[in-house]
PyMOL CGO cylinders between C-alpha atoms (Angstrom):
from pymol import cmd
from pymol.cgo import CYLINDER

trace = [
    CYLINDER, 82.52, -24.69, 20.16, 78.78, -25.22, 20.26, 0.3, 1, 1, 1, 1, 1, 1,
    CYLINDER, 78.78, -25.22, 20.26, 77.31, -27.27, 17.47, 0.3, 1, 1, 1, 1, 1, 1,
    CYLINDER, 77.31, -27.27, 17.47, 75.31, -25.25, 14.88, 0.3, 1, 1, 1, 1, 1, 1,
    CYLINDER, 75.31, -25.25, 14.88, 72.20, -26.74, 13.32, 0.3, 1, 1, 1, 1, 1, 1,
    CYLINDER, 72.20, -26.74, 13.32, 71.77, -26.15, 9.66, 0.3, 1, 1, 1, 1, 1, 1,
    CYLINDER, 71.77, -26.15, 9.66, 68.46, -24.80, 8.39, 0.3, 1, 1, 1, 1, 1, 1,
    CYLINDER, 68.46, -24.80, 8.39, 67.76, -28.03, 6.57, 0.3, 1, 1, 1, 1, 1, 1,
    CYLINDER, 67.76, -28.03, 6.57, 67.69, -29.86, 9.90, 0.3, 1, 1, 1, 1, 1, 1,
    CYLINDER, 67.69, -29.86, 9.90, 65.00, -27.61, 11.45, 0.3, 1, 1, 1, 1, 1, 1,
    CYLINDER, 65.00, -27.61, 11.45, 61.54, -29.11, 11.64, 0.3, 1, 1, 1, 1, 1, 1,
    CYLINDER, 61.54, -29.11, 11.64, 59.14, -27.71, 9.02, 0.3, 1, 1, 1, 1, 1, 1,
    CYLINDER, 59.14, -27.71, 9.02, 55.61, -28.61, 10.19, 0.3, 1, 1, 1, 1, 1, 1,
    CYLINDER, 55.61, -28.61, 10.19, 54.40, -24.98, 10.43, 0.3, 1, 1, 1, 1, 1, 1,
    CYLINDER, 54.40, -24.98, 10.43, 55.48, -24.19, 6.89, 0.3, 1, 1, 1, 1, 1, 1,
    CYLINDER, 55.48, -24.19, 6.89, 53.72, -27.23, 5.49, 0.3, 1, 1, 1, 1, 1, 1,
    CYLINDER, 53.72, -27.23, 5.49, 50.54, -26.40, 7.40, 0.3, 1, 1, 1, 1, 1, 1,
    CYLINDER, 50.54, -26.40, 7.40, 50.64, -22.84, 6.09, 0.3, 1, 1, 1, 1, 1, 1,
    CYLINDER, 50.64, -22.84, 6.09, 51.06, -24.05, 2.51, 0.3, 1, 1, 1, 1, 1, 1,
    CYLINDER, 51.06, -24.05, 2.51, 48.21, -26.54, 2.95, 0.3, 1, 1, 1, 1, 1, 1,
    CYLINDER, 48.21, -26.54, 2.95, 45.92, -23.83, 4.36, 0.3, 1, 1, 1, 1, 1, 1,
    CYLINDER, 45.92, -23.83, 4.36, 46.78, -21.50, 1.48, 0.3, 1, 1, 1, 1, 1, 1,
    CYLINDER, 46.78, -21.50, 1.48, 45.97, -24.23, -1.03, 0.3, 1, 1, 1, 1, 1, 1,
    CYLINDER, 45.97, -24.23, -1.03, 42.64, -24.99, 0.69, 0.3, 1, 1, 1, 1, 1, 1,
    CYLINDER, 42.64, -24.99, 0.69, 41.67, -21.29, 0.76, 0.3, 1, 1, 1, 1, 1, 1,
    CYLINDER, 41.67, -21.29, 0.76, 42.71, -20.91, -2.88, 0.3, 1, 1, 1, 1, 1, 1,
    CYLINDER, 42.71, -20.91, -2.88, 40.62, -23.94, -3.86, 0.3, 1, 1, 1, 1, 1, 1,
    CYLINDER, 40.62, -23.94, -3.86, 37.67, -22.55, -1.90, 0.3, 1, 1, 1, 1, 1, 1,
    CYLINDER, 37.67, -22.55, -1.90, 38.05, -19.13, -3.54, 0.3, 1, 1, 1, 1, 1, 1,
    CYLINDER, 38.05, -19.13, -3.54, 38.33, -20.65, -7.01, 0.3, 1, 1, 1, 1, 1, 1,
    CYLINDER, 38.33, -20.65, -7.01, 35.36, -22.97, -6.46, 0.3, 1, 1, 1, 1, 1, 1,
    CYLINDER, 35.36, -22.97, -6.46, 33.00, -20.07, -5.71, 0.3, 1, 1, 1, 1, 1, 1,
    CYLINDER, 33.00, -20.07, -5.71, 33.52, -16.61, -7.09, 0.3, 1, 1, 1, 1, 1, 1,
    CYLINDER, 33.52, -16.61, -7.09, 30.95, -14.16, -5.80, 0.3, 1, 1, 1, 1, 1, 1,
    CYLINDER, 30.95, -14.16, -5.80, 30.14, -10.91, -7.52, 0.3, 1, 1, 1, 1, 1, 1,
    CYLINDER, 30.14, -10.91, -7.52, 27.91, -7.96, -6.66, 0.3, 1, 1, 1, 1, 1, 1,
    CYLINDER, 27.91, -7.96, -6.66, 25.95, -6.57, -9.61, 0.3, 1, 1, 1, 1, 1, 1,
    CYLINDER, 25.95, -6.57, -9.61, 24.45, -3.09, -9.30, 0.3, 1, 1, 1, 1, 1, 1,
    CYLINDER, 24.45, -3.09, -9.30, 21.61, -1.78, -11.45, 0.3, 1, 1, 1, 1, 1, 1,
    CYLINDER, 21.61, -1.78, -11.45, 21.45, 1.98, -11.24, 0.3, 1, 1, 1, 1, 1, 1,
    CYLINDER, 21.45, 1.98, -11.24, 19.80, 3.09, -14.46, 0.3, 1, 1, 1, 1, 1, 1,
    CYLINDER, 19.80, 3.09, -14.46, 18.23, 6.48, -15.02, 0.3, 1, 1, 1, 1, 1, 1,
    CYLINDER, 18.23, 6.48, -15.02, 15.10, 4.74, -16.35, 0.3, 1, 1, 1, 1, 1, 1,
    CYLINDER, 15.10, 4.74, -16.35, 14.53, 2.82, -13.10, 0.3, 1, 1, 1, 1, 1, 1,
    CYLINDER, 14.53, 2.82, -13.10, 12.60, 5.56, -11.34, 0.3, 1, 1, 1, 1, 1, 1,
    CYLINDER, 12.60, 5.56, -11.34, 9.11, 6.84, -10.65, 0.3, 1, 1, 1, 1, 1, 1,
    CYLINDER, 9.11, 6.84, -10.65, 7.48, 10.16, -9.84, 0.3, 1, 1, 1, 1, 1, 1,
    CYLINDER, 7.48, 10.16, -9.84, 4.86, 9.97, -7.12, 0.3, 1, 1, 1, 1, 1, 1,
    CYLINDER, 4.86, 9.97, -7.12, 3.00, 12.09, -4.60, 0.3, 1, 1, 1, 1, 1, 1,
    CYLINDER, 3.00, 12.09, -4.60, 2.78, 11.16, -0.93, 0.3, 1, 1, 1, 1, 1, 1,
    CYLINDER, 2.78, 11.16, -0.93, 2.79, 12.45, 2.60, 0.3, 1, 1, 1, 1, 1, 1,
    CYLINDER, 2.79, 12.45, 2.60, 4.68, 10.92, 5.50, 0.3, 1, 1, 1, 1, 1, 1,
    CYLINDER, 4.68, 10.92, 5.50, 2.61, 10.34, 8.63, 0.3, 1, 1, 1, 1, 1, 1,
    CYLINDER, 2.61, 10.34, 8.63, 4.35, 11.06, 11.95, 0.3, 1, 1, 1, 1, 1, 1,
    CYLINDER, 4.35, 11.06, 11.95, 1.58, 10.56, 14.49, 0.3, 1, 1, 1, 1, 1, 1,
    CYLINDER, 1.58, 10.56, 14.49, -2.19, 10.49, 14.89, 0.3, 1, 1, 1, 1, 1, 1,
    CYLINDER, -2.19, 10.49, 14.89, -2.31, 14.28, 14.28, 0.3, 1, 1, 1, 1, 1, 1,
    CYLINDER, -2.31, 14.28, 14.28, 0.88, 15.13, 12.37, 0.3, 1, 1, 1, 1, 1, 1,
    CYLINDER, 0.88, 15.13, 12.37, 1.67, 14.53, 8.72, 0.3, 1, 1, 1, 1, 1, 1,
    CYLINDER, 1.67, 14.53, 8.72, 3.49, 16.22, 5.89, 0.3, 1, 1, 1, 1, 1, 1,
    CYLINDER, 3.49, 16.22, 5.89, 1.60, 18.16, 3.26, 0.3, 1, 1, 1, 1, 1, 1,
    CYLINDER, 1.60, 18.16, 3.26, 0.94, 16.26, 0.06, 0.3, 1, 1, 1, 1, 1, 1,
    CYLINDER, 0.94, 16.26, 0.06, 4.01, 16.63, -2.17, 0.3, 1, 1, 1, 1, 1, 1,
    CYLINDER, 4.01, 16.63, -2.17, 5.97, 14.68, -4.76, 0.3, 1, 1, 1, 1, 1, 1,
    CYLINDER, 5.97, 14.68, -4.76, 9.38, 13.17, -5.44, 0.3, 1, 1, 1, 1, 1, 1,
    CYLINDER, 9.38, 13.17, -5.44, 11.28, 11.74, -8.35, 0.3, 1, 1, 1, 1, 1, 1,
    CYLINDER, 11.28, 11.74, -8.35, 12.24, 8.45, -6.70, 0.3, 1, 1, 1, 1, 1, 1,
    CYLINDER, 12.24, 8.45, -6.70, 15.35, 6.64, -7.99, 0.3, 1, 1, 1, 1, 1, 1,
    CYLINDER, 15.35, 6.64, -7.99, 15.66, 2.87, -7.49, 0.3, 1, 1, 1, 1, 1, 1,
    CYLINDER, 15.66, 2.87, -7.49, 18.95, 0.96, -7.29, 0.3, 1, 1, 1, 1, 1, 1,
    CYLINDER, 18.95, 0.96, -7.29, 19.14, -2.82, -7.11, 0.3, 1, 1, 1, 1, 1, 1,
    CYLINDER, 19.14, -2.82, -7.11, 22.17, -4.85, -6.03, 0.3, 1, 1, 1, 1, 1, 1,
    CYLINDER, 22.17, -4.85, -6.03, 22.53, -8.61, -6.19, 0.3, 1, 1, 1, 1, 1, 1,
    CYLINDER, 22.53, -8.61, -6.19, 25.29, -10.78, -4.72, 0.3, 1, 1, 1, 1, 1, 1,
    CYLINDER, 25.29, -10.78, -4.72, 25.57, -14.21, -6.36, 0.3, 1, 1, 1, 1, 1, 1,
    CYLINDER, 25.57, -14.21, -6.36, 28.12, -16.75, -7.60, 0.3, 1, 1, 1, 1, 1, 1,
    CYLINDER, 28.12, -16.75, -7.60, 29.74, -16.23, -10.99, 0.3, 1, 1, 1, 1, 1, 1,
    CYLINDER, 29.74, -16.23, -10.99, 29.01, -19.23, -13.24, 0.3, 1, 1, 1, 1, 1, 1,
    CYLINDER, 29.01, -19.23, -13.24, 31.46, -21.07, -15.51, 0.3, 1, 1, 1, 1, 1, 1,
    CYLINDER, 31.46, -21.07, -15.51, 30.45, -18.69, -18.30, 0.3, 1, 1, 1, 1, 1, 1,
    CYLINDER, 30.45, -18.69, -18.30, 31.65, -15.70, -16.27, 0.3, 1, 1, 1, 1, 1, 1,
    CYLINDER, 31.65, -15.70, -16.27, 28.16, -14.38, -15.48, 0.3, 1, 1, 1, 1, 1, 1,
    CYLINDER, 28.16, -14.38, -15.48, 26.16, -14.04, -12.27, 0.3, 1, 1, 1, 1, 1, 1,
    CYLINDER, 26.16, -14.04, -12.27, 22.89, -14.65, -14.15, 0.3, 1, 1, 1, 1, 1, 1,
    CYLINDER, 22.89, -14.65, -14.15, 20.89, -12.87, -16.82, 0.3, 1, 1, 1, 1, 1, 1,
    CYLINDER, 20.89, -12.87, -16.82, 20.10, -9.86, -14.65, 0.3, 1, 1, 1, 1, 1, 1,
    CYLINDER, 20.10, -9.86, -14.65, 17.91, -8.36, -17.38, 0.3, 1, 1, 1, 1, 1, 1,
    CYLINDER, 17.91, -8.36, -17.38, 15.15, -10.15, -15.43, 0.3, 1, 1, 1, 1, 1, 1,
    CYLINDER, 15.15, -10.15, -15.43, 15.94, -7.98, -12.40, 0.3, 1, 1, 1, 1, 1, 1,
    CYLINDER, 15.94, -7.98, -12.40, 16.14, -4.82, -14.50, 0.3, 1, 1, 1, 1, 1, 1,
    CYLINDER, 16.14, -4.82, -14.50, 12.74, -5.52, -16.12, 0.3, 1, 1, 1, 1, 1, 1,
    CYLINDER, 12.74, -5.52, -16.12, 11.13, -6.31, -12.77, 0.3, 1, 1, 1, 1, 1, 1,
    CYLINDER, 11.13, -6.31, -12.77, 12.40, -3.08, -11.18, 0.3, 1, 1, 1, 1, 1, 1,
    CYLINDER, 12.40, -3.08, -11.18, 11.21, -1.08, -14.20, 0.3, 1, 1, 1, 1, 1, 1,
    CYLINDER, 11.21, -1.08, -14.20, 7.73, -2.68, -14.05, 0.3, 1, 1, 1, 1, 1, 1,
    CYLINDER, 7.73, -2.68, -14.05, 7.42, -1.91, -10.33, 0.3, 1, 1, 1, 1, 1, 1,
    CYLINDER, 7.42, -1.91, -10.33, 8.42, 1.69, -11.01, 0.3, 1, 1, 1, 1, 1, 1,
    CYLINDER, 8.42, 1.69, -11.01, 5.96, 2.01, -13.90, 0.3, 1, 1, 1, 1, 1, 1,
    CYLINDER, 5.96, 2.01, -13.90, 3.14, 0.79, -11.63, 0.3, 1, 1, 1, 1, 1, 1,
    CYLINDER, 3.14, 0.79, -11.63, 3.79, 3.67, -9.20, 0.3, 1, 1, 1, 1, 1, 1,
    CYLINDER, 3.79, 3.67, -9.20, 4.69, 6.37, -11.70, 0.3, 1, 1, 1, 1, 1, 1,
    CYLINDER, 4.69, 6.37, -11.70, 2.50, 9.49, -11.63, 0.3, 1, 1, 1, 1, 1, 1,
    CYLINDER, 2.50, 9.49, -11.63, 0.37, 8.19, -8.77, 0.3, 1, 1, 1, 1, 1, 1,
    CYLINDER, 0.37, 8.19, -8.77, -0.42, 9.36, -5.28, 0.3, 1, 1, 1, 1, 1, 1,
    CYLINDER, -0.42, 9.36, -5.28, 0.64, 6.56, -2.93, 0.3, 1, 1, 1, 1, 1, 1,
    CYLINDER, 0.64, 6.56, -2.93, -1.42, 5.81, 0.19, 0.3, 1, 1, 1, 1, 1, 1,
    CYLINDER, -1.42, 5.81, 0.19, -0.36, 3.31, 2.89, 0.3, 1, 1, 1, 1, 1, 1,
    CYLINDER, -0.36, 3.31, 2.89, -2.90, 0.56, 3.59, 0.3, 1, 1, 1, 1, 1, 1,
    CYLINDER, -2.90, 0.56, 3.59, -1.34, -0.48, 6.93, 0.3, 1, 1, 1, 1, 1, 1,
    CYLINDER, -1.34, -0.48, 6.93, -1.01, 2.90, 8.62, 0.3, 1, 1, 1, 1, 1, 1,
    CYLINDER, -1.01, 2.90, 8.62, -2.50, 2.95, 12.11, 0.3, 1, 1, 1, 1, 1, 1,
    CYLINDER, -2.50, 2.95, 12.11, -3.42, 6.61, 11.56, 0.3, 1, 1, 1, 1, 1, 1,
    CYLINDER, -3.42, 6.61, 11.56, -4.91, 6.61, 8.05, 0.3, 1, 1, 1, 1, 1, 1,
    CYLINDER, -4.91, 6.61, 8.05, -8.13, 4.93, 6.95, 0.3, 1, 1, 1, 1, 1, 1,
    CYLINDER, -8.13, 4.93, 6.95, -8.80, 4.31, 3.29, 0.3, 1, 1, 1, 1, 1, 1,
    CYLINDER, -8.80, 4.31, 3.29, -12.31, 4.33, 1.82, 0.3, 1, 1, 1, 1, 1, 1,
    CYLINDER, -12.31, 4.33, 1.82, -13.27, 3.58, -1.77, 0.3, 1, 1, 1, 1, 1, 1,
    CYLINDER, -13.27, 3.58, -1.77, -16.51, 4.33, -3.57, 0.3, 1, 1, 1, 1, 1, 1,
    CYLINDER, -16.51, 4.33, -3.57, -17.45, 4.39, -7.25, 0.3, 1, 1, 1, 1, 1, 1,
    CYLINDER, -17.45, 4.39, -7.25, -15.76, 7.75, -7.89, 0.3, 1, 1, 1, 1, 1, 1,
    CYLINDER, -15.76, 7.75, -7.89, -13.06, 8.28, -5.27, 0.3, 1, 1, 1, 1, 1, 1,
    CYLINDER, -13.06, 8.28, -5.27, -10.41, 6.77, -3.08, 0.3, 1, 1, 1, 1, 1, 1,
    CYLINDER, -10.41, 6.77, -3.08, -10.28, 8.72, 0.16, 0.3, 1, 1, 1, 1, 1, 1,
    CYLINDER, -10.28, 8.72, 0.16, -7.67, 8.83, 2.86, 0.3, 1, 1, 1, 1, 1, 1,
    CYLINDER, -7.67, 8.83, 2.86, -9.08, 9.82, 6.24, 0.3, 1, 1, 1, 1, 1, 1,
    CYLINDER, -9.08, 9.82, 6.24, -6.50, 11.32, 8.56, 0.3, 1, 1, 1, 1, 1, 1,
    CYLINDER, -6.50, 11.32, 8.56, -7.26, 13.20, 11.80, 0.3, 1, 1, 1, 1, 1, 1,
    CYLINDER, -7.26, 13.20, 11.80, -10.90, 13.81, 10.72, 0.3, 1, 1, 1, 1, 1, 1,
    CYLINDER, -10.90, 13.81, 10.72, -9.74, 15.18, 7.35, 0.3, 1, 1, 1, 1, 1, 1,
    CYLINDER, -9.74, 15.18, 7.35, -10.81, 13.50, 4.14, 0.3, 1, 1, 1, 1, 1, 1,
    CYLINDER, -10.81, 13.50, 4.14, -8.33, 13.61, 1.25, 0.3, 1, 1, 1, 1, 1, 1,
    CYLINDER, -8.33, 13.61, 1.25, -10.13, 12.58, -1.95, 0.3, 1, 1, 1, 1, 1, 1,
    CYLINDER, -10.13, 12.58, -1.95, -8.50, 11.23, -5.12, 0.3, 1, 1, 1, 1, 1, 1,
    CYLINDER, -8.50, 11.23, -5.12, -9.80, 9.84, -8.40, 0.3, 1, 1, 1, 1, 1, 1,
    CYLINDER, -9.80, 9.84, -8.40, -9.17, 6.09, -8.71, 0.3, 1, 1, 1, 1, 1, 1,
    CYLINDER, -9.17, 6.09, -8.71, -6.86, 6.66, -11.69, 0.3, 1, 1, 1, 1, 1, 1,
    CYLINDER, -6.86, 6.66, -11.69, -4.61, 9.00, -9.68, 0.3, 1, 1, 1, 1, 1, 1,
    CYLINDER, -4.61, 9.00, -9.68, -4.00, 6.89, -6.57, 0.3, 1, 1, 1, 1, 1, 1,
    CYLINDER, -4.00, 6.89, -6.57, -2.52, 3.55, -5.63, 0.3, 1, 1, 1, 1, 1, 1,
    CYLINDER, -2.52, 3.55, -5.63, -2.65, 1.93, -2.20, 0.3, 1, 1, 1, 1, 1, 1,
    CYLINDER, -2.65, 1.93, -2.20, 0.21, -0.27, -1.05, 0.3, 1, 1, 1, 1, 1, 1,
    CYLINDER, 0.21, -0.27, -1.05, 0.48, -2.81, 1.81, 0.3, 1, 1, 1, 1, 1, 1,
    CYLINDER, 0.48, -2.81, 1.81, 2.89, -0.59, 3.75, 0.3, 1, 1, 1, 1, 1, 1,
    CYLINDER, 2.89, -0.59, 3.75, 2.58, 1.36, 7.02, 0.3, 1, 1, 1, 1, 1, 1,
    CYLINDER, 2.58, 1.36, 7.02, 3.92, 4.68, 5.71, 0.3, 1, 1, 1, 1, 1, 1,
    CYLINDER, 3.92, 4.68, 5.71, 5.03, 6.10, 2.38, 0.3, 1, 1, 1, 1, 1, 1,
    CYLINDER, 5.03, 6.10, 2.38, 8.71, 6.41, 3.23, 0.3, 1, 1, 1, 1, 1, 1,
    CYLINDER, 8.71, 6.41, 3.23, 11.89, 5.31, 1.47, 0.3, 1, 1, 1, 1, 1, 1,
    CYLINDER, 11.89, 5.31, 1.47, 12.25, 2.65, 4.18, 0.3, 1, 1, 1, 1, 1, 1,
    CYLINDER, 12.25, 2.65, 4.18, 8.84, 1.12, 3.47, 0.3, 1, 1, 1, 1, 1, 1,
    CYLINDER, 8.84, 1.12, 3.47, 9.07, 1.55, -0.31, 0.3, 1, 1, 1, 1, 1, 1,
    CYLINDER, 9.07, 1.55, -0.31, 12.42, -0.27, -0.42, 0.3, 1, 1, 1, 1, 1, 1,
    CYLINDER, 12.42, -0.27, -0.42, 10.93, -3.20, 1.53, 0.3, 1, 1, 1, 1, 1, 1,
    CYLINDER, 10.93, -3.20, 1.53, 7.87, -3.20, -0.74, 0.3, 1, 1, 1, 1, 1, 1,
    CYLINDER, 7.87, -3.20, -0.74, 10.10, -3.47, -3.83, 0.3, 1, 1, 1, 1, 1, 1,
    CYLINDER, 10.10, -3.47, -3.83, 12.21, -6.20, -2.23, 0.3, 1, 1, 1, 1, 1, 1,
    CYLINDER, 12.21, -6.20, -2.23, 9.15, -8.24, -1.24, 0.3, 1, 1, 1, 1, 1, 1,
    CYLINDER, 9.15, -8.24, -1.24, 7.71, -7.99, -4.74, 0.3, 1, 1, 1, 1, 1, 1,
    CYLINDER, 7.71, -7.99, -4.74, 11.03, -9.02, -6.32, 0.3, 1, 1, 1, 1, 1, 1,
    CYLINDER, 11.03, -9.02, -6.32, 11.23, -12.10, -4.10, 0.3, 1, 1, 1, 1, 1, 1,
    CYLINDER, 11.23, -12.10, -4.10, 7.86, -13.24, -5.48, 0.3, 1, 1, 1, 1, 1, 1,
    CYLINDER, 7.86, -13.24, -5.48, 9.25, -13.52, -9.03, 0.3, 1, 1, 1, 1, 1, 1,
    CYLINDER, 9.25, -13.52, -9.03, 10.27, -17.14, -9.79, 0.3, 1, 1, 1, 1, 1, 1,
    CYLINDER, 10.27, -17.14, -9.79, 13.11, -16.11, -12.15, 0.3, 1, 1, 1, 1, 1, 1,
    CYLINDER, 13.11, -16.11, -12.15, 14.67, -14.23, -9.25, 0.3, 1, 1, 1, 1, 1, 1,
    CYLINDER, 14.67, -14.23, -9.25, 13.83, -16.31, -6.17, 0.3, 1, 1, 1, 1, 1, 1,
    CYLINDER, 13.83, -16.31, -6.17, 14.93, -19.56, -7.86, 0.3, 1, 1, 1, 1, 1, 1,
    CYLINDER, 14.93, -19.56, -7.86, 18.45, -18.26, -8.59, 0.3, 1, 1, 1, 1, 1, 1,
    CYLINDER, 18.45, -18.26, -8.59, 21.41, -18.88, -6.31, 0.3, 1, 1, 1, 1, 1, 1,
    CYLINDER, 21.41, -18.88, -6.31, 21.29, -15.31, -5.02, 0.3, 1, 1, 1, 1, 1, 1,
    CYLINDER, 21.29, -15.31, -5.02, 23.02, -14.69, -1.68, 0.3, 1, 1, 1, 1, 1, 1,
    CYLINDER, 23.02, -14.69, -1.68, 21.91, -11.11, -1.08, 0.3, 1, 1, 1, 1, 1, 1,
    CYLINDER, 21.91, -11.11, -1.08, 19.63, -8.49, -2.61, 0.3, 1, 1, 1, 1, 1, 1,
    CYLINDER, 19.63, -8.49, -2.61, 19.74, -4.81, -1.70, 0.3, 1, 1, 1, 1, 1, 1,
    CYLINDER, 19.74, -4.81, -1.70, 17.06, -2.40, -2.90, 0.3, 1, 1, 1, 1, 1, 1,
    CYLINDER, 17.06, -2.40, -2.90, 17.81, 1.24, -2.36, 0.3, 1, 1, 1, 1, 1, 1,
    CYLINDER, 17.81, 1.24, -2.36, 15.25, 3.98, -2.99, 0.3, 1, 1, 1, 1, 1, 1,
    CYLINDER, 15.25, 3.98, -2.99, 16.20, 7.62, -3.04, 0.3, 1, 1, 1, 1, 1, 1,
    CYLINDER, 16.20, 7.62, -3.04, 13.67, 10.45, -2.78, 0.3, 1, 1, 1, 1, 1, 1,
    CYLINDER, 13.67, 10.45, -2.78, 16.36, 13.04, -3.57, 0.3, 1, 1, 1, 1, 1, 1,
    CYLINDER, 16.36, 13.04, -3.57, 20.15, 13.07, -3.86, 0.3, 1, 1, 1, 1, 1, 1,
    CYLINDER, 20.15, 13.07, -3.86, 21.71, 12.05, -0.56, 0.3, 1, 1, 1, 1, 1, 1,
    CYLINDER, 21.71, 12.05, -0.56, 18.42, 10.81, 0.96, 0.3, 1, 1, 1, 1, 1, 1,
    CYLINDER, 18.42, 10.81, 0.96, 17.74, 7.10, 0.58, 0.3, 1, 1, 1, 1, 1, 1,
    CYLINDER, 17.74, 7.10, 0.58, 16.58, 3.97, 2.36, 0.3, 1, 1, 1, 1, 1, 1,
    CYLINDER, 16.58, 3.97, 2.36, 17.71, 0.42, 1.66, 0.3, 1, 1, 1, 1, 1, 1,
    CYLINDER, 17.71, 0.42, 1.66, 16.13, -2.96, 2.30, 0.3, 1, 1, 1, 1, 1, 1,
    CYLINDER, 16.13, -2.96, 2.30, 18.37, -6.02, 2.48, 0.3, 1, 1, 1, 1, 1, 1,
    CYLINDER, 18.37, -6.02, 2.48, 17.60, -9.71, 2.02, 0.3, 1, 1, 1, 1, 1, 1,
    CYLINDER, 17.60, -9.71, 2.02, 20.25, -12.34, 2.76, 0.3, 1, 1, 1, 1, 1, 1,
    CYLINDER, 20.25, -12.34, 2.76, 20.04, -16.03, 1.98, 0.3, 1, 1, 1, 1, 1, 1,
    CYLINDER, 20.04, -16.03, 1.98, 19.71, -18.16, 5.11, 0.3, 1, 1, 1, 1, 1, 1,
]
cmd.load_cgo(trace, "trace")
């Protein structure tokens, strides 16, 4: 009769490696818990007029939107069970919204729109047409078009200038701007 080996006599190196890997992954997971915080408050919004420019001769008519802003942050959870005091982020988003609220937004970097300012008016010159606005009713931004794509990058850039945000151990920030339900653009920053 052939000799049977008992299970206790079988070599166990794979099992021990598996256990060691599980322990290392568990230690790694426990040493750094990441969490995504989302700020999607009704108050983080702005109403603004704009027109999207498509070419040298084509643009939308001037119209408005109630833009909604959502911010997401991915960062480690600290020993106190918090990512960080994200009230700083909430206040910053609200301030950015308040600065654009009830304004007509014009893009400073558009290749098809020129902006002129005099004592009374800010004018946008597009395809030989002059659109005139009172200073109090318009804001110009360093963007190439007034689109959800450009606005989300504008918000993200401004947030990254705030020391209380840029000095945190943040791994990713997502800023999403919606011009109407189901129509949004998002800008993403990831830590190097």
